[in-house]
C-alpha positions in Angstrom: 0.0 0.0 0.0 1.4 3.4 -1.0 -0.3 6.4 0.5 0.8 9.9 1.6 -0.1 9.3 5.2 1.8 9.3 8.5 0.0 6.5 10.5 -3.1 4.5 9.7 -4.7 5.4 13.1 -4.3 9.1 12.5 -5.7 9.4 8.9 -9.1 10.8 9.8 -8.0 13.2 12.5 -5.1 14.6 10.5 -7.3 15.0 7.4 -9.8 17.0 9.4 -7.1 19.1 11.0 -5.7 19.8 7.6 -9.1 20.8 6.2 -9.6 23.3 9.1 -6.2 24.8 8.7 -6.8 25.2 4.9 -10.3 26.7 5.3 -10.5 28.5 8.7 -12.9 31.0 7.2 -15.4 28.2 6.6 -15.0 25.6 9.3 -13.7 24.8 12.7 -13.3 21.5 14.5 -15.1 20.5 17.7 -13.1 19.0 20.5 -15.3 15.9 20.6 -13.9 14.2 17.6 -14.0 14.6 13.8 -16.9 17.0 13.7 -16.6 20.3 11.8 -19.1 23.2 12.0 -19.3 26.6 10.4 -16.7 29.0 11.7 -19.6 31.5 12.3 -22.8 29.8 13.6 -26.0 30.5 11.7 -28.5 32.0 14.0 -32.3 31.8 14.0 -32.6 29.5 11.0 -32.8 25.7 10.4 -29.4 24.1 10.7 -28.3 21.1 8.5 -26.1 18.3 9.6 -24.9 15.4 7.5 -21.9 13.0 7.6 -20.8 9.4 7.3 -17.6 7.5 7.0 -14.5 9.3 5.8 -13.1 8.6 2.4 -15.8 10.4 0.4 -14.1 13.9 0.4 -15.1 16.6 -0.3 -18.2 15.0 1.3 -19.1 15.9 3.9 -16.9 18.4 5.6 -16.3 20.2 2.3 -19.9 21.2 2.1 -20.0 23.1 5.4 -20.6 26.7 4.8 -23.0 29.3 3.6 -25.9 27.8 1.6 -25.2 24.2 2.5 -24.4 22.4 5.7 -23.9 23.7 9.2 -22.1 20.6 10.5 -20.5 17.4 9.1 -19.6 14.4 11.2 -16.8 12.0 10.0 -16.5 8.5 11.1 -13.5 6.3 10.3 -12.9 5.5 6.6 -16.2 3.9 5.3 -17.5 3.6 8.9 -20.5 5.4 10.4 -19.8 8.1 12.9 -20.9 7.3 16.5 -24.2 8.7 18.0 -22.1 10.8 20.5 -20.3 12.5 17.6 -23.5 13.3 15.8 -25.1 14.5 19.0 -22.2 17.0 19.6 -22.6 18.2 16.1 -26.3 18.7 16.5 -25.8 20.6 19.8 -23.1 22.8 18.3 -25.3 24.1 15.5 -28.9 23.8 16.8 -31.1 26.9 16.8 -34.6 27.5 18.0 -35.7 26.8 14.4 -34.4 23.2 14.6 -32.0 20.8 12.9 -32.4 18.7 9.8 -30.3 15.6 9.5 -29.4 14.5 5.9 -28.6 10.8 6.2 -27.4 8.4 3.4 -29.2 5.1 3.5 -26.7 2.9 5.2 -27.8 0.8 8.2 -25.1 2.2 10.5 -25.6 5.8 9.5 -29.4 5.6 9.9 -29.2 3.9 13.3 -26.5 6.2 14.7 -28.0 9.5 13.5 -31.5 8.4 14.8 -30.0 7.6 18.2 -28.3 11.0 18.3 -31.6 12.7 17.3 -33.4 11.0 20.1 -30.8 12.2 22.6 -31.0 15.7 21.2 -34.8 15.7 21.5 -34.4 14.7 25.2 -32.4 18.0 25.5 -35.2 20.0 23.9 -33.8 20.3 20.4 -36.1 20.0 17.4 -34.7 17.5 15.0 -36.1 16.2 11.7 -34.5 13.9 9.1 -34.4 12.7 5.5 -32.8 9.5 4.2 -31.2 9.7 0.8 -31.5 6.6 -1.4 -30.7 7.7 -5.0 -28.8 4.7 -6.2 -30.8 2.8 -8.8 -28.4 -0.1 -9.1 -29.3 -2.5 -6.3 -32.3 -2.6 -3.9 -30.4 -4.1 -1.0 -26.6 -4.3 -0.4 -24.0 -5.3 2.1 -24.7 -2.1 4.0 -28.3 -1.3 3.5 -31.9 -2.3 3.5 -33.2 -0.6 0.4 -31.3 1.6 -2.0 -28.0 3.2 -1.1 -27.5 6.9 -0.7 -24.7 8.1 -3.1 -23.7 11.3 -5.0 -27.2 12.6 -5.3 -26.9 13.5 -1.6 -24.9 16.6 -2.7 -28.0 18.0 -4.4 -29.9 17.5 -1.1 -27.3 19.5 0.8 -27.3 22.3 -1.8 -31.0 22.7 -2.2 -32.1 22.2 1.4 -29.3 24.4 2.6 -30.4 27.1 0.2 -33.9 27.1 1.5 -32.7 27.0 5.1 -30.8 30.2 4.4 -34.0 32.0 3.5 -35.4 31.4 7.0 -37.9 28.7 6.0 -39.2 26.6 8.9 -38.0 23.0 9.6 -41.0 21.4 8.0 -40.4 23.3 4.7 -36.7 22.5 4.7 -37.4 18.8 5.3 -40.0 18.8 2.6 -37.7 20.3 -0.1 -35.0 17.9 0.9 -37.4 15.0 0.4 -38.5 16.5 -2.9 -34.9 16.3 -4.1 -34.6 12.7 -2.9 -37.8 11.8 -4.7 -36.5 13.3 -8.0 -32.8 12.3 -8.1 -31.4 9.1 -9.4 -27.8 7.9 -9.6 -25.8 4.9 -10.9 -22.1 4.3 -11.2 -19.4 2.0 -12.5 -15.7 1.3 -11.6 -12.7 -0.2 -13.3 -10.3 -0.3 -10.3 -10.7 -0.5 -6.5 -9.6 1.7 -3.7 -7.5 0.8 -0.6 -8.8 1.6 2.9 -5.7 2.5 4.9 -6.6 0.3 7.8 -7.1 -2.7 5.5 -3.8 -2.1 3.6 -5.0 -3.9 0.5 -7.6 -3.2 -2.2 -11.2 -3.8 -1.2 -11.9 -6.0 -4.2 -10.2 -7.2 -7.4 -11.0 -6.5 -11.0 -9.2 -8.0 -14.0 -7.4 -5.7 -16.5 -10.4 -6.0 -18.9 -13.2 -6.0 -16.3 -15.5 -3.4 -14.8 -18.0 -3.5 -12.0 -21.4 -2.0 -13.0 -23.6 -0.4 -10.3 -20.8 -0.4 -7.6 -21.4 1.4 -4.3 -19.3 4.2 -2.8 -17.6 1.8 -0.3 -16.7 -0.6 -3.0 -19.8 -2.8 -2.5 -20.7 -5.0 -5.4 -23.0 -3.7 -8.1 -25.3 -5.5 -10.4 -22.6 -7.4 -12.3 -19.1 -7.5 -13.7 -18.4 -7.6 -17.4 -15.7 -6.9 -19.9 -14.7 -3.2 -20.1 -16.7 -1.3 -22.7 -16.2 2.1 -24.3 -17.1 5.2 -22.4 -20.2 5.7 -24.6 -21.4 2.2 -24.1 -21.0 2.5 -20.3 -23.0 5.7 -20.2 -25.7 4.2 -22.3 -26.0 1.3 -19.9 -26.1 3.5 -16.8 -28.5 6.0 -18.3 -30.8 3.3 -19.5 -31.4 2.2 -15.8 -31.7 5.8 -14.5 -34.2 6.8 -17.1 -36.2 3.6 -16.7 -36.5 4.3 -12.9 -38.1 7.8 -13.1 -39.9 9.5 -15.9 -37.6 12.3 -17.0 -39.3 12.8 -20.4 -39.8 16.5 -21.2 -38.1 17.5 -18.0 -35.3 19.9 -17.2 -32.6 18.3 -15.2 -29.4 18.9 -13.3 -26.6 16.5 -14.3 -23.8 15.5 -12.0 -20.8 13.5 -13.4 -19.0 12.5 -10.3 -15.5 11.0 -10.0 -15.0 8.2 -7.5 -11.5 9.7 -6.8 -9.1 8.5 -9.5 -11.1 9.2 -12.6 -9.6 12.4 -14.2 -11.5 15.3 -15.7 -10.4 14.2 -19.2 -12.5 11.0 -18.8 -15.3 12.7 -17.0 -15.8 15.2 -19.8 -15.7 12.3 -22.3 -18.5 10.6 -20.3 -20.5 13.9 -20.1 -20.2 14.3 -23.9 -22.3 11.2 -24.3 -24.6 11.9 -21.4 -25.6 15.3 -23.0 -26.1 13.7 -26.4 -28.3 10.9 -25.0 -30.4 13.2 -23.0 -30.9 15.5 -26.0 -32.1 12.5 -28.0 -34.5 11.6 -25.3 -36.0 15.1 -25.1 -34.5 15.8 -21.6 -33.3 19.3 -21.3 -30.1 19.9 -19.3 -30.4 23.0 -17.1 -27.1 22.7 -15.4 -24.1 20.2 -15.4 -21.7 19.6 -12.6 -18.5 17.7 -13.4 -15.8 16.8 -10.8 -15.2 15.1 -7.5 -18.3 15.4 -5.3 -18.7 12.1 -3.5 -15.5 10.0 -3.8 -14.4 6.6 -2.7 -10.8 7.5 -1.8 -8.9 6.6 -5.0 -11.4 4.3 -6.7 -11.2 4.5 -10.5 -14.9 5.0 -11.2 -17.7 7.5 -11.8 -21.4 8.0 -11.3 -24.1 9.8 -13.2 -26.8 11.6 -11.2 -29.9 13.2 -12.7 -32.1 15.6 -10.7 -35.5 16.4 -12.2 -36.1 20.1 -11.7 -39.0 22.5 -11.3 -39.0 26.2 -10.8 -38.4 26.0 -7.0 -35.5 23.5 -7.3 -33.9 25.5 -10.1 -34.0 28.7 -8.0 -32.5 26.9 -4.9 -29.9 25.1 -7.0 -28.7 28.5 -8.4 -28.8 30.2 -4.9 -25.5 31.3 -3.4 -23.3 28.6 -1.8 -19.9 29.3 -0.4 -18.1 26.2 1.0 -14.7 24.6 0.6 -16.0 22.0 -1.8 -18.9 23.7 -3.6 -19.5 27.3 -4.6 -22.4 28.9 -6.5 
């Protein structure tokens, strides 16, 4: 294993420390563990908290800032944060308007965030939640009951965070977050694995001419393996499942072409070239396209496509100001 690290047991802490030192104008670290909050607390408005295992950077700490999250909680690599961590994050950002938890649908994340919410409510804090399940690839996986939450989560952060900035109440912010979840679909593929530092070896093996279709963001198996195809053929395969899962016909959409960590912009733009053409052929109008690293899997060579079906409200909130280390609008 070759990685630019100092010690396996210090990876997460030193990563968070490095983030805070790079972006003190945006984030500060709590003393309770790997929890980052806004440098300047938002007052009188709904606060948003999200998180999960480390290894998905810039998610989730990179989305703490104006127009998106108020707190992000990082567990060990690909491991859910503890309820105590989440509780400290909730308490640090809570206002009288309440707190919305944005949870990706993994069993540990859902259980630990819900336990933290119960403890926060015992202390008089209003807490609501949404669970993101945008992955169309598999219904159940090694980590979930139901569909996994993947890169579409970033759209939830952006749009719910934008509405929270307007002063909308907790019920409205929760409702718009759920609206995004109901209208976003994602699927990905990979051609090479990542290595979790604590494991010291790749999480799975693929032959030189193989790819995994529908893979999860922790390296979980997808729908199947098959010989590597061209970029256009892979896009066609993924889009076919996304478009079959939700009626996008005649809609305006936001597109996210997301790198799993090792897929360069050159290849992402090649993939997007085909995505744009297929959507045009299908009568789906692209309103906005995001290309880059949004929800990674350390250094996995892979990518995902997310489509978010838009209406006038979602377009306005998608375009609203955001100023965070990992996302600016």
